[in-house]
C-alpha positions, 0 to 999 in steps of 0.5 A: 547707814544701811536702808531697809525695805518693809514690804506687804507680801501677797498671799501666793508670792515666792520670796524670790525673784525668779521662777521657772514655774511661772509663779508669782514674785518679788520681781512683780512688785518691786523694782528696786535693783540689787535688794535681797529677802532678809529672812522668809515667806511662805508662799502662802503666808502673807505679810511683812517681809524685809528686804536690803542690798546690806549683806551685813544688816541681813546677817543682824536680821537673820542671825538665830543668836539676835533672836527677832522675835516675830510676830503673827495673826493666825486664823485657825481653824475651831477654837482652840481652848485654854490647855491648846494655848498653853500647849503653844506658849510652852512649846510643842514637840514637832518633828524638828525638835521641841519648839522654844515658849511663844506667846499666844492669846485669843483676838477679836477678828483683826480689819485685815486685807481681803485676801484672794482667794479668800479662805474657805467658808464653812458655816457650821465650823467657827474660825478663831483668830490668835497672836503668835509670836515666836523667836525661831524661824523653823520652817512652816513653824507657826503652821506645824504648831497650831497643827499639833495642837489640832488647829490647822492654820487656815490663814497666816499675816505676818505683822512683826518683825523685832523693831519693825511692823507691818503698819499701814502697809497694803499688800503690795505695798512698802516703805524704806528706812534708813538703819544706822549701824556699825558699817565694818563686818567681821569675817564672813559677813560681805557686803553686798553692792549698793545702789540707789534705788528707785522707789516703784509708783503704787 
């Protein structure tokens, strides 16, 4: 058995436990020893982050061969037309190549936590919420994709990674899951030390 922690990363928190520039890190929110993120989430993005103390589990989650789907709620500037959505779904050519096909759809304004600071409201510009699912993890990929079709991302919230979902977690909250998986690791997949987790009082 392995232990996985599902954390709702708030806006402007680094997905690391230390920072020499004094920015907020995971250490301000999680007091569980010997865990580390399985993947990343940008400083200015919010939502689901997975953490574990098990190196093999982290490998299975993050390795490109496993193609874990990642789903985001994305607030974009303007109103993307059908051609823009089709382009995102087919794949767009970024500086690092063509993106894989994605699932993209317009959605009604979702019920989401208030962000501090909030997204700047502009009375003369209508913004649109999209749900976007991708199967790769390039740097700032979703933001670059929407900018490519002329609709910069204003807010981005990751709601799912593979089978794991954000659920009802509020920013700064976390929950623990026990994962049943083979205990033997292949060469190069060393396990991180295990220790008993301590739950932070909410």
